[in-house]
C-alpha positions as CSV (number, residue, x, y, z in Angstrom):
1,M,16.8,-5.0,32.4
2,S,18.5,-2.5,34.7
3,A,18.0,1.2,35.2
4,A,21.6,1.7,33.9
5,E,20.7,-0.1,30.6
6,F,17.6,2.1,30.3
7,Q,19.8,5.2,30.7
8,K,22.3,3.8,28.2
9,L,19.4,3.4,25.7
10,A,18.1,6.9,26.3
11,A,21.6,8.3,25.7
12,L,21.5,6.9,22.2
13,F,18.9,9.6,21.4
14,P,20.3,13.0,22.3
15,D,18.0,14.8,19.8
16,E,14.8,13.2,20.8
17,V,11.8,15.6,21.1
18,I,10.8,14.6,24.6
19,T,7.2,14.4,25.6
20,H,7.3,15.6,29.2
21,S,5.2,14.3,32.0
22,Y,3.7,17.3,33.9
23,V,2.0,16.5,37.3
24,Q,-0.8,18.5,38.8
25,D,-2.4,17.8,42.2
26,I,-6.2,18.1,42.0
27,Q,-8.7,18.0,44.9
28,L,-11.4,15.7,43.8
29,P,-15.0,16.8,44.4
30,G,-16.9,15.4,47.4
31,G,-13.8,15.4,49.6
32,V,-12.6,12.1,48.0
33,G,-9.0,13.1,48.2
34,T,-6.0,14.3,46.2
35,F,-5.7,13.1,42.6
36,A,-2.4,13.4,40.6
37,L,-3.0,14.2,37.0
38,I,-0.2,13.7,34.5
39,T,-0.4,15.7,31.2
40,L,1.8,14.4,28.4
41,D,3.1,17.4,26.4
42,N,6.1,18.0,24.1
43,G,5.6,21.8,24.2
44,L,4.8,22.0,20.5
45,D,1.6,22.9,18.6
46,H,-0.9,20.4,17.3
47,S,1.1,19.9,14.1
48,K,3.8,18.1,16.1
49,P,2.2,15.0,17.8
50,T,3.5,13.7,21.1
51,T,5.5,10.5,20.8
52,L,7.2,8.0,23.1
53,G,11.0,7.8,22.7
54,P,13.4,6.3,25.3
55,N,14.0,9.7,27.1
56,T,10.3,10.3,27.3
57,L,9.7,6.8,28.8
58,V,12.5,7.2,31.3
59,E,11.0,10.5,32.5
60,L,7.5,9.1,32.7
61,G,8.8,6.1,34.6
62,G,10.5,8.3,37.1
63,V,7.3,10.3,37.6
64,L,5.3,7.2,38.1
65,E,7.7,5.7,40.6
66,N,7.4,9.0,42.6
67,L,3.6,8.8,42.5
68,K,3.8,5.2,43.6
69,D,5.8,6.3,46.7
70,R,3.2,9.1,47.3
71,A,0.4,6.5,47.0
72,S,2.1,4.2,49.5
73,R,2.2,7.2,52.0
74,G,-1.5,7.9,51.5
75,E,-0.9,11.3,49.9
76,I,-2.9,10.5,46.7
77,V,-6.0,8.5,46.0
78,G,-5.6,8.1,42.2
79,V,-3.5,9.0,39.2
80,G,-4.7,10.1,35.8
81,V,-3.0,10.4,32.4
82,T,-4.2,12.8,29.7
83,G,-2.5,14.7,26.8
84,K,-2.1,18.1,25.2
85,P,-5.0,19.3,23.0
86,Y,-6.0,16.8,20.3
87,F,-3.6,14.1,21.5
88,L,-3.2,11.5,24.2
89,V,0.0,10.1,22.6
90,A,0.7,9.3,18.9
91,G,2.6,6.2,19.9
92,A,6.3,5.2,19.8
93,D,8.7,7.5,18.0
94,L,9.1,5.5,14.8
95,S,12.2,7.4,13.7
96,A,13.9,6.4,17.0
97,V,12.8,2.8,16.6
98,K,14.0,2.6,13.0
99,S,17.4,4.0,14.0
100,L,18.0,1.1,16.5
101,K,20.8,-0.8,14.7
102,E,21.2,-3.6,17.3
103,R,18.6,-6.2,18.2
104,E,19.6,-5.8,21.8
105,H,18.7,-2.1,21.7
106,G,15.3,-2.9,20.3
107,L,14.8,-5.4,23.1
108,W,15.7,-2.7,25.6
109,M,13.2,-0.3,24.0
110,A,10.4,-3.0,24.4
111,Q,11.4,-3.8,27.9
112,L,11.6,-0.1,28.9
113,G,8.0,0.4,27.8
114,H,6.8,-2.6,29.8
115,A,8.7,-1.5,32.9
116,V,7.1,2.0,32.7
117,Y,3.6,0.7,31.9
118,S,3.7,-2.0,34.6
119,T,4.3,0.8,37.2
120,L,1.2,2.6,35.9
121,A,-0.7,-0.6,36.3
122,D,0.5,-1.2,39.8
123,L,0.6,2.2,41.6
124,G,-1.3,1.0,44.7
125,V,-4.2,3.3,43.8
126,P,-6.5,3.3,40.8
127,S,-5.1,4.7,37.6
128,F,-7.2,6.5,34.9
129,A,-6.5,7.4,31.3
130,F,-8.5,10.4,30.0
131,I,-8.3,9.8,26.2
132,N,-8.8,13.4,25.0
133,G,-7.6,12.9,21.4
134,L,-5.5,10.7,19.2
135,A,-4.1,7.6,20.8
136,L,-2.1,5.2,18.6
137,G,0.0,2.2,19.4
138,G,1.9,2.8,22.6
139,G,-0.4,5.8,23.2
140,L,-3.5,3.6,23.4
141,E,-1.5,1.0,25.4
142,I,-1.0,3.6,28.1
143,A,-4.7,3.8,28.4
144,L,-5.1,0.0,28.3
145,Q,-2.6,-0.4,31.2
146,S,-4.6,2.0,33.3
147,T,-7.3,0.7,35.6
148,Y,-10.1,2.8,34.1
149,R,-10.5,4.8,30.9
150,T,-12.7,7.7,29.7
151,V,-12.8,9.0,26.1
152,S,-13.9,12.2,24.5
153,T,-16.6,12.1,21.8
154,G,-14.3,14.3,19.8
155,A,-11.3,12.0,20.0
156,G,-10.3,10.5,16.6
157,A,-7.7,8.0,15.5
158,L,-7.7,5.4,18.3
159,A,-5.8,2.3,17.2
160,L,-3.2,-0.4,17.6
161,P,-1.8,0.0,14.0
162,E,1.3,-2.1,14.6
163,A,0.4,-4.8,12.0
164,F,0.3,-2.0,9.5
165,I,3.7,-0.6,10.3
166,G,5.5,-4.0,10.6
167,L,5.5,-4.5,14.4
168,V,3.3,-6.1,17.1
169,P,1.6,-4.1,20.0
170,G,4.6,-4.5,22.3
171,W,3.6,-2.8,25.5
172,G,0.7,-5.0,26.7
173,G,-2.1,-4.2,24.2
174,V,-2.1,-7.6,22.6
175,Y,-2.6,-9.2,26.0
176,I,-5.1,-6.8,27.5
177,L,-7.3,-5.9,24.5
178,P,-8.8,-9.4,23.8
179,R,-9.7,-9.8,27.5
180,L,-11.2,-6.4,27.7
181,I,-13.3,-6.3,24.5
182,G,-13.4,-10.0,23.4
183,P,-11.1,-11.8,21.0
184,E,-13.2,-11.1,17.9
185,N,-13.2,-7.4,18.5
186,A,-9.5,-7.5,19.4
187,V,-8.7,-9.1,16.0
188,K,-10.8,-6.4,14.3
189,V,-8.8,-3.6,16.1
190,M,-5.3,-5.2,15.8
191,I,-5.6,-6.9,12.3
192,E,-8.6,-6.0,10.2
193,N,-8.5,-2.2,10.8
194,P,-4.7,-1.8,10.3
195,L,-4.8,-3.9,7.1
196,S,-7.8,-1.9,5.8
197,N,-5.9,1.3,4.9
198,N,-4.9,1.7,8.6
199,R,-8.5,2.4,9.7
200,T,-8.9,3.8,13.2
201,L,-11.7,4.1,15.8
202,T,-13.4,7.3,16.9
203,G,-14.1,8.0,20.5
204,P,-17.7,6.8,20.3
205,Q,-16.6,3.6,18.5
206,A,-14.0,2.9,21.1
207,Y,-16.6,3.3,23.8
208,E,-19.1,1.0,22.1
209,L,-16.4,-1.7,21.8
210,G,-15.6,-1.4,25.5
211,V,-12.1,0.1,25.1
212,A,-13.3,3.0,27.3
213,D,-15.5,2.9,30.4
214,A,-17.1,6.3,30.1
215,I,-17.5,8.9,27.4
216,F,-17.9,12.7,27.7
217,E,-18.1,15.8,25.4
218,P,-14.9,17.6,24.5
219,A,-15.9,21.0,26.0
220,D,-15.4,20.0,29.6
221,F,-13.9,16.5,29.1
222,V,-11.2,16.6,31.7
223,E,-13.6,18.1,34.3
224,Q,-16.2,15.4,33.7
225,S,-13.6,12.7,33.7
226,L,-12.3,13.9,37.1
227,A,-15.8,13.9,38.5
228,W,-16.4,10.4,37.2
229,A,-13.0,9.2,38.6
230,A,-14.1,10.7,42.0
231,R,-17.3,8.6,41.9
232,V,-15.4,5.4,41.0
233,I,-12.8,5.9,43.8
234,A,-15.6,6.7,46.2
235,G,-17.4,3.5,45.2
236,D,-20.4,5.3,43.8
237,A,-19.8,4.2,40.2
238,T,-18.8,0.8,38.8
239,P,-18.0,0.5,35.1
240,E,-19.8,-2.2,33.2
241,R,-17.5,-4.1,30.9
242,R,-20.0,-5.8,28.7
243,N,-17.5,-7.3,26.2
244,A,-14.9,-8.4,28.7
245,V,-14.0,-12.2,28.8
246,D,-12.3,-14.7,31.0
247,A,-9.5,-16.2,28.9
248,A,-9.5,-19.4,31.0
249,D,-13.2,-20.1,30.2
250,D,-13.5,-23.1,27.8
251,A,-16.2,-21.3,25.7
252,V,-13.9,-18.3,25.4
253,A,-11.0,-20.6,24.4
254,T,-13.1,-21.8,21.4
255,R,-14.0,-18.2,20.5
256,W,-10.3,-17.2,20.9
257,A,-9.1,-19.9,18.5
258,A,-11.8,-19.0,16.0
259,A,-11.0,-15.3,16.1
260,V,-7.3,-16.0,15.5
261,E,-8.1,-18.3,12.6
262,A,-10.4,-15.7,11.1
263,G,-7.6,-13.2,11.5
264,R,-5.1,-15.5,9.7
265,A,-7.6,-15.8,6.8
266,F,-8.0,-12.1,6.6
267,V,-4.2,-11.6,6.6
268,E,-3.8,-14.1,3.8
269,A,-6.5,-12.4,1.7
270,K,-5.0,-8.9,2.3
271,T,-1.3,-9.5,2.1
272,S,-0.7,-13.1,0.9
273,N,1.4,-13.4,4.0
274,A,4.1,-11.2,2.4
275,S,4.6,-9.2,5.5
276,P,5.6,-11.0,8.8
277,A,4.1,-8.6,11.3
278,P,0.3,-9.5,11.1
279,A,1.0,-13.2,11.6
280,K,3.2,-12.4,14.5
281,V,0.4,-10.3,16.1
282,L,-1.8,-13.4,15.9
283,D,0.9,-15.7,17.1
284,V,1.3,-13.7,20.3
285,M,-2.4,-13.4,20.8
286,E,-2.9,-17.1,20.3
287,A,-0.1,-18.0,22.7
288,N,-0.9,-15.5,25.5
289,R,-4.4,-16.9,26.1
290,T,-2.9,-19.4,28.6
291,M,-0.1,-17.0,29.8
292,T,0.3,-14.7,32.7
293,Q,0.7,-11.0,31.7
294,A,4.4,-11.1,32.7
295,K,5.1,-14.1,30.4
296,S,3.2,-12.4,27.6
297,A,5.3,-9.3,28.1
298,E,8.5,-11.4,27.6
299,L,7.1,-12.8,24.3
300,E,6.0,-9.4,23.1
301,C,9.5,-8.0,23.8
302,E,11.3,-10.8,22.0
303,T,8.9,-10.6,19.0
304,L,9.1,-6.8,18.8
305,A,12.9,-6.8,19.0
306,G,13.0,-9.3,16.1
307,L,10.5,-7.4,13.9
308,M,12.4,-4.1,14.5
309,Q,15.3,-5.5,12.5
310,T,13.3,-6.7,9.5
311,D,13.5,-5.0,6.1
312,E,9.7,-5.0,6.0
313,F,9.4,-2.8,9.1
314,R,12.1,-0.4,7.9
315,S,10.4,-0.3,4.4
316,T,7.1,0.6,6.1
317,V,8.7,3.4,8.2
318,Y,10.3,4.7,5.0
319,A,7.0,4.6,3.1
320,F,4.9,6.0,6.0
321,L,7.2,8.6,7.5
322,D,9.6,9.6,4.8
323,L,7.2,9.5,1.9
324,V,3.5,9.8,3.0
325,Q,4.1,12.0,6.0
326,K,7.0,14.1,4.7
327,R,7.8,14.0,1.0
328,S,4.1,14.2,0.0
329,K,3.9,17.5,1.8
330,R,6.9,19.0,0.1
331,P,6.7,17.7,-3.5
332,A,10.1,17.5,-5.2
333,G,10.4,20.1,-8.0
334,A,7.3,22.0,-7.2
335,P,7.7,25.8,-7.9
336,D,7.3,28.5,-5.2
337,R,3.7,28.4,-4.1
338,K,3.7,32.3,-4.2
339,L,3.5,32.0,-8.0
340,A,0.1,30.3,-7.8
341,R,-2.9,32.1,-9.2
342,P,-6.3,32.2,-7.6
343,V,-8.9,29.8,-9.0
344,T,-12.5,31.1,-8.5
345,K,-14.3,29.0,-11.2
346,I,-13.5,25.7,-12.8
347,G,-14.7,24.2,-16.2
348,V,-14.9,20.5,-16.9
349,V,-15.1,19.4,-20.6
350,G,-17.2,16.3,-20.6
351,A,-20.0,15.0,-18.4
352,G,-19.3,11.3,-18.3
353,L,-18.4,9.3,-15.2
354,M,-14.8,10.6,-14.8
355,A,-15.8,14.2,-15.6
356,S,-18.7,14.0,-13.1
357,Q,-16.4,12.7,-10.4
358,L,-14.0,15.6,-11.0
359,A,-16.8,18.1,-10.8
360,L,-18.0,16.7,-7.5
361,L,-14.5,16.7,-6.1
362,F,-13.8,20.3,-7.2
363,A,-17.1,21.6,-5.8
364,R,-16.9,19.8,-2.5
365,Q,-13.2,20.5,-1.7
366,L,-12.5,23.8,-3.3
367,K,-16.1,25.3,-2.8
368,V,-16.0,27.1,-6.1
369,P,-18.5,27.1,-9.0
370,V,-17.9,24.2,-11.5
371,V,-19.5,24.0,-14.9
372,M,-19.6,20.8,-17.0
373,T,-20.1,20.8,-20.8
374,D,-20.9,18.1,-23.3
375,I,-22.2,17.7,-26.8
376,D,-25.9,17.5,-25.9
377,Q,-28.3,18.4,-23.1
378,E,-29.0,14.7,-22.2
379,R,-25.4,14.1,-21.4
380,V,-25.0,17.3,-19.5
381,D,-28.1,16.6,-17.4
382,K,-26.9,13.1,-16.7
383,G,-23.6,14.4,-15.4
384,V,-25.2,17.0,-13.1
385,S,-27.7,14.4,-11.9
386,Y,-24.8,12.1,-11.0
387,V,-23.2,14.8,-8.8
388,H,-26.5,15.5,-7.1
389,A,-27.1,11.8,-6.5
390,E,-23.6,11.3,-5.0
391,V,-24.2,14.3,-2.7
392,D,-27.5,12.8,-1.6
393,K,-25.7,9.5,-0.8
394,M,-23.2,11.4,1.4
395,L,-26.1,13.2,3.1
396,A,-27.9,9.9,3.8
397,K,-24.8,8.5,5.4
398,K,-24.3,11.7,7.4
399,R,-20.9,12.3,5.8
400,I,-22.1,15.8,4.9
401,K,-24.5,18.3,6.5
402,P,-27.7,19.5,4.8
403,D,-26.4,23.0,4.3
404,A,-23.1,21.8,2.8
405,A,-25.0,19.4,0.6
406,N,-27.2,22.2,-0.8
407,R,-24.2,24.4,-1.4
408,T,-22.3,21.7,-3.2
409,K,-25.2,20.9,-5.5
410,A,-25.7,24.6,-6.3
411,L,-22.0,25.0,-7.3
412,V,-22.2,22.4,-10.0
413,T,-24.0,23.4,-13.3
414,G,-24.0,22.2,-16.9
415,S,-24.1,23.7,-20.4
416,V,-23.9,22.5,-24.0
417,S,-21.8,25.6,-24.8
418,K,-18.2,26.0,-23.9
419,A,-19.0,29.7,-23.7
420,A,-19.8,28.9,-20.1
421,F,-16.0,28.8,-19.5
422,A,-15.5,32.4,-20.4
423,D,-14.8,33.5,-16.8
424,A,-13.2,30.2,-15.7
425,D,-9.6,30.2,-14.2
426,F,-9.0,26.5,-14.8
427,V,-10.5,24.2,-17.4
428,I,-9.8,20.4,-17.4
429,E,-10.8,18.0,-20.1
430,A,-12.0,14.5,-19.3
431,V,-13.0,13.3,-22.8
432,F,-12.2,10.1,-24.8
433,E,-8.5,9.1,-24.8
434,E,-7.7,10.1,-28.4
435,L,-5.1,12.8,-29.1
436,H,-6.9,14.5,-32.0
437,I,-10.1,14.8,-29.9
438,K,-8.3,16.4,-27.0
439,K,-6.4,18.8,-29.3
440,Q,-9.7,19.8,-30.8
441,V,-11.3,20.4,-27.4
442,F,-8.4,22.6,-26.3
443,A,-8.5,24.6,-29.6
444,E,-12.2,25.4,-28.9
445,V,-11.7,26.2,-25.3
446,E,-8.7,28.5,-26.0
447,E,-10.9,30.7,-28.2
448,I,-13.2,31.3,-25.3
449,V,-11.2,31.6,-22.1
450,S,-8.9,34.4,-20.9
451,P,-5.1,34.3,-21.7
452,E,-4.5,33.5,-18.0
453,C,-6.9,30.6,-17.8
454,I,-5.0,27.3,-17.1
455,L,-5.8,24.3,-19.3
456,A,-5.4,20.8,-17.9
457,T,-5.7,17.3,-19.3
458,N,-6.6,14.2,-17.3
459,T,-5.0,11.9,-19.9
460,S,-3.5,8.7,-18.5
461,S,-1.0,8.0,-21.3
462,L,-1.1,10.6,-24.1
463,S,1.6,13.2,-24.8
464,V,0.8,16.5,-23.1
465,T,3.5,18.1,-25.3
466,A,1.6,17.0,-28.4
467,M,-1.6,18.4,-27.0
468,A,0.0,21.8,-26.6
469,E,1.6,22.0,-30.0
470,D,-1.1,24.0,-31.7
471,L,-2.2,26.2,-28.8
472,K,-1.6,29.9,-28.9
473,H,-0.4,29.7,-25.3
474,P,1.2,26.2,-24.9
475,E,2.7,27.3,-21.6
476,R,-0.8,27.2,-20.0
477,L,-1.3,23.5,-20.5
478,V,-0.5,21.0,-17.6
479,G,-1.2,17.3,-17.1
480,F,-3.5,16.7,-14.1
481,H,-3.9,13.0,-14.0
482,F,-6.3,11.6,-11.4
483,F,-6.8,7.9,-10.5
484,N,-10.1,6.1,-10.3
485,P,-12.2,6.3,-8.2
486,V,-11.4,10.0,-8.0
487,A,-12.8,10.5,-4.5
488,V,-10.8,7.6,-3.0
489,M,-7.4,7.4,-4.7
490,P,-5.1,10.1,-3.2
491,L,-2.5,10.4,-6.0
492,L,-2.4,13.2,-8.6
493,E,0.3,13.1,-11.2
494,I,1.1,16.7,-12.3
495,V,2.7,16.5,-15.7
496,K,5.1,19.2,-16.9
497,A,5.4,19.6,-20.6
498,P,8.5,21.4,-21.9
499,K,6.7,24.8,-22.2
500,T,4.5,24.6,-19.1
501,D,5.3,27.7,-17.0
502,D,6.0,27.8,-13.3
503,A,2.9,29.8,-12.4
504,V,0.7,27.2,-14.0
505,L,2.6,24.4,-12.2
506,A,2.4,26.3,-8.9
507,T,-1.3,26.7,-9.3
508,A,-1.7,23.0,-10.1
509,F,0.1,22.1,-6.9
510,E,-2.0,24.5,-4.8
511,L,-5.2,23.0,-6.3
512,A,-3.9,19.5,-5.5
513,K,-3.4,20.6,-1.9
514,G,-6.9,22.1,-1.8
515,L,-8.3,18.8,-3.1
516,K,-6.4,16.9,-0.4
517,K,-4.5,14.9,-3.0
518,T,-0.8,13.8,-2.9
519,A,0.8,15.5,-5.9
520,V,3.9,14.3,-7.7
521,L,5.7,16.2,-10.4
522,V,6.1,14.1,-13.5
523,K,7.9,14.7,-16.8
524,D,5.8,14.3,-19.9
525,A,6.6,10.7,-20.9
526,A,4.2,8.0,-22.1
527,A,1.9,6.7,-19.3
528,F,3.8,8.9,-16.7
529,V,4.6,6.7,-13.6
530,V,1.9,4.5,-12.2
531,N,0.4,3.2,-15.5
532,R,3.8,2.7,-17.0
533,I,4.8,0.5,-14.0
534,L,1.5,-1.4,-13.9
535,L,1.5,-2.0,-17.7
536,R,5.0,-3.3,-17.6
537,L,4.0,-5.7,-14.8
538,M,0.8,-6.8,-16.4
539,G,2.6,-7.2,-19.8
540,E,5.2,-9.7,-18.4
541,V,2.4,-11.8,-16.8
542,I,0.2,-11.7,-19.9
543,A,3.2,-12.6,-22.1
544,A,4.0,-15.6,-19.9
545,F,0.4,-16.6,-20.2
546,D,0.5,-16.2,-24.0
547,E,3.6,-18.4,-24.1
548,G,1.8,-21.3,-22.5
549,T,2.0,-20.7,-18.8
550,P,-1.3,-21.9,-17.2
551,A,-3.5,-19.0,-16.2
552,E,-3.6,-19.9,-12.5
553,V,0.2,-20.0,-12.4
554,A,0.7,-16.7,-14.3
555,D,-2.0,-14.9,-12.3
556,T,-0.8,-16.0,-8.8
557,A,3.0,-15.8,-9.5
558,L,3.2,-12.3,-7.9
559,R,1.5,-13.2,-4.7
560,P,4.8,-13.0,-2.7
561,M,4.7,-9.3,-3.4
562,G,1.4,-8.9,-1.5
563,L,-0.2,-6.7,-4.1
564,P,-3.8,-5.6,-3.7
565,M,-5.0,-7.6,-6.7
566,S,-3.7,-10.1,-9.2
567,P,-2.7,-8.9,-12.7
568,F,-5.7,-10.5,-14.5
569,T,-8.1,-9.0,-11.9
570,L,-6.5,-5.6,-12.4
571,S,-6.9,-5.9,-16.2
572,A,-10.6,-6.7,-15.8
573,M,-11.1,-3.8,-13.3
574,V,-9.4,-1.3,-15.6
575,G,-11.3,-2.7,-18.6
576,L,-9.5,-4.8,-21.2
577,P,-10.0,-2.2,-24.0
578,V,-8.5,0.6,-21.8
579,A,-5.6,-1.6,-20.8
580,Q,-4.9,-2.5,-24.4
581,H,-5.2,1.1,-25.5
582,V,-2.6,2.2,-23.0
583,R,-0.4,-0.7,-23.9
584,E,-0.5,0.3,-27.6
585,S,0.6,3.9,-26.6
586,L,3.4,2.4,-24.6
587,H,4.4,0.0,-27.4
588,A,4.5,3.0,-29.8
589,A,6.7,4.9,-27.4
590,F,9.0,2.2,-26.0
591,G,8.8,-0.8,-28.4
592,D,9.1,-4.4,-27.5
593,R,9.3,-3.8,-23.7
594,F,5.5,-3.3,-24.0
595,P,4.3,-6.0,-26.4
596,V,0.6,-5.8,-27.6
597,S,-1.0,-9.2,-26.7
598,Q,-2.9,-10.7,-29.6
599,N,-4.8,-12.9,-27.2
600,L,-6.0,-9.8,-25.3
601,Q,-7.2,-8.3,-28.6
602,K,-9.1,-11.4,-29.4
603,L,-10.9,-11.2,-26.0
604,I,-11.8,-7.6,-26.7
605,D,-13.0,-8.4,-30.3
606,N,-15.3,-11.1,-28.9
607,G,-16.7,-8.9,-26.1
608,V,-15.0,-10.8,-23.2
609,K,-14.7,-8.5,-20.2
610,S,-12.7,-10.8,-17.8
611,L,-10.6,-13.9,-18.2
612,W,-11.9,-15.3,-14.9
613,V,-15.6,-16.0,-14.1
614,P,-17.0,-17.6,-11.0
615,G,-17.2,-21.4,-11.3
616,P,-19.9,-23.7,-9.9
617,D,-17.9,-24.3,-6.7
618,G,-17.2,-20.6,-6.2
619,K,-13.7,-20.8,-7.5
620,S,-12.7,-18.7,-10.5
621,V,-12.4,-20.5,-13.8
622,I,-11.8,-19.6,-17.5
623,P,-14.7,-20.8,-19.6
624,A,-13.9,-23.2,-22.4
625,E,-15.3,-20.8,-25.0
626,T,-12.9,-18.1,-23.8
627,L,-9.9,-20.5,-24.0
628,A,-11.0,-21.5,-27.5
629,I,-10.7,-17.9,-28.7
630,M,-7.1,-17.7,-27.9
631,S,-3.9,-19.4,-29.0
632,F,-0.8,-20.2,-26.9
633,G,2.9,-21.0,-27.3
634,N,4.6,-24.1,-25.9
635,T,7.2,-22.5,-23.5
636,P,5.4,-22.4,-20.1
637,S,7.1,-20.9,-17.1
638,T,6.9,-21.7,-13.4
639,G,5.4,-19.3,-10.9
640,G,9.0,-18.5,-9.6
641,E,10.2,-17.8,-13.1
642,V,7.3,-15.4,-13.8
643,L,8.0,-13.6,-10.5
644,R,11.7,-13.2,-11.2
645,R,11.0,-12.1,-14.8
646,T,8.5,-9.5,-13.5
647,Q,10.9,-8.3,-10.8
648,D,13.7,-7.8,-13.4
649,A,11.3,-6.0,-15.8
650,L,10.2,-3.6,-13.1
651,A,13.8,-2.9,-12.1
652,E,14.7,-2.2,-15.7
653,E,11.7,0.1,-16.3
654,I,12.2,2.1,-13.1
655,G,15.9,2.4,-13.9
656,L,15.0,3.8,-17.3
657,M,12.4,6.2,-15.9
658,L,15.0,7.6,-13.5
659,E,17.5,8.0,-16.3
660,E,14.9,9.8,-18.3
661,G,14.1,12.1,-15.4
662,V,10.4,11.2,-15.3
663,V,10.5,12.0,-11.6
664,A,13.1,13.5,-9.2
665,G,14.1,10.2,-7.6
666,P,13.1,6.6,-6.6
667,E,11.2,8.0,-3.6
668,D,8.7,9.6,-6.0
669,I,8.2,6.2,-7.8
670,D,7.4,4.6,-4.5
671,L,5.1,7.4,-3.4
672,C,3.2,7.1,-6.8
673,V,2.6,3.3,-6.5
674,I,1.6,3.6,-2.9
675,M,-0.9,6.4,-3.4
676,G,-2.0,5.7,-6.9
677,A,-2.1,1.9,-7.1
678,G,-2.5,0.9,-3.4
679,W,0.7,-1.0,-3.2
680,P,1.6,-2.1,0.3
681,M,3.6,0.1,2.7
682,F,5.5,-3.0,3.8
683,L,7.1,-3.2,0.4
684,G,8.1,0.4,0.8
685,G,6.4,1.1,-2.5
686,I,8.4,-0.9,-5.1
687,T,12.1,0.1,-5.1
688,P,13.0,-1.2,-1.6
689,Y,11.4,-4.5,-2.6
690,L,13.4,-4.7,-5.9
691,D,16.5,-3.9,-3.9
692,R,15.6,-6.6,-1.3
693,V,15.1,-9.4,-3.9
694,G,18.2,-8.5,-5.8
695,A,16.5,-7.4,-9.0
696,S,18.0,-3.9,-8.9
697,E,21.5,-5.2,-8.9
698,R,20.8,-8.0,-11.3
699,V,19.5,-5.5,-13.9
700,N,21.0,-2.2,-13.1
701,G,24.2,-3.1,-11.2
702,K,23.2,-1.0,-8.2
703,R,20.4,-0.6,-5.6
704,F,17.8,2.2,-6.0
705,L,18.2,3.2,-2.3
706,A,21.2,3.2,0.0
707,P,21.3,0.6,2.7
708,G,19.5,2.0,5.8
709,V,17.0,4.1,3.9
710,A,14.4,1.4,3.7
711,S,16.4,-1.5,5.0
712,A,18.8,-2.5,7.7
713,P,21.8,-0.2,7.7
714,A,25.0,-1.6,6.1
């Protein structure tokens, strides 16, 4: 590719926030010589990460060419690359990549990165990357293309996350990494970590794997790195690369093949191969073992250009950037935060597992006193003991410091009297899912708390409006629905009843922010968003099973969606009685779209907790005695029929939810299923998937999202 084509590509992005390459000449200690240090900086604060767009790469390439000329004239003895505080580079500018409408332009972007990085790798003098902070994707590949690397102990988020975002590491990482740290470790970094909630490496972890050659403390990181570089250039220090391998070695070839095979099994288990990118990463790694780096670069560019045009990549960028990074921070419909009231004490009604999880979360994140109540001292003591035990576990794992552990424990107390809520600003109930019980709880609490105290319900399916009917101040009640496990699941459905006032809502959203949860405003409608979608999905699969579809066909029919677990597994995890209870609520609200399975009721009546049990050969089976409990129809479906039926049911339900105004738009539906049910980013949540498979138009006559939002532009 020519320089003119690179300039043509850069011209497509006149609004790019350019990460500039600032060069500083430094005299290395010991008279070693002049060292050119490049600092990558976009001139913005730490809330705006540095990224790599076409204009950024063209500028960096020009700087590196100039330094290569200087090196050839003997003016410099080495070149280093580091970043602004907290960042090396956050990787390619995904907004720019997503906007590339032509495959050719994507190919140019890939080739441009390789052209720039190959210059860094071939300066004629040693190159060094000083990884002072976050280094993702192309940011980490800058470091990998350097001759040597140092990393700060304070650096977080080092990764090649491309399999997660629908791409492959396209600027040399997939070639260099397995040779540098071994094929097994490379698969962990490029496949296992991205597909495990986009896990990243810390600086010390990267050093242990061999990604970096030396590690220093943050306080004087650049100074220490420069001193180390001086010793390396002078020949006084030689990095030990304990995990590096020779790809041509026969023993390594065997390890390489085994690592790739293990990676494929991991991808199958995590995604059911519903996303093309992880398999492509492994394809490139498998092929490049016998390639030169230049040939691998050609393969990476072609693969990357193809993936950039896939709907899965565009859906991932929509989910990751538009939803998780942007919409979650500015919730649609949330009132002005200035209306929020201070919350200095929290009450939790109940001391069971959910209540105890809530108490721990409030105390740990908000650092305010939390008091739990229950009907007897034994239950109260059990709840408080649970909180203390969880804090002790965190302390043992060094996830919390001793002082913080002691403070958190001290903040959580218990009482058998709701009088303990007298000075609380916010009281949430987490009692049994029965409307009359919750109404009774709120009636008792309202007699004790101040008129300004906010009342919240953690109900998963009951009417918040009905709960507020008999309150003296119905405007103070809000739905505050967490997902289990509370500490892990990021979604919080904030439910607005007709009389809920804006100050209460604003306070709820501020609390959610303090709890580090993603809050979505939801209208008071049965089961809100996530449970309504999940129960519609499970209902279609269970109905097909009841009609005579074999269990293994029904339960695996949705595998092309790549969901985190099968419908029957999900039912067992939720608990069959809980799933049936929510289904009954939905049936009462919406009728036959949510049928109540008689077979499921028979399992509950007979104490069966899960349809599947481990068989003698390790495979899951349904025991004969379980089958004998149930009765089936004689109209079985194929897996394809169950999948299409479920797709259409979801399209119908989401269409109805949007008509009812349950949320502000399809984006909130997608945000909810990603953050509350763990649905894959590569689906884009659910609405881009339903658009892609045609269900939206089959059922509703139109797409949920315009072409180009989470798919290729029209």
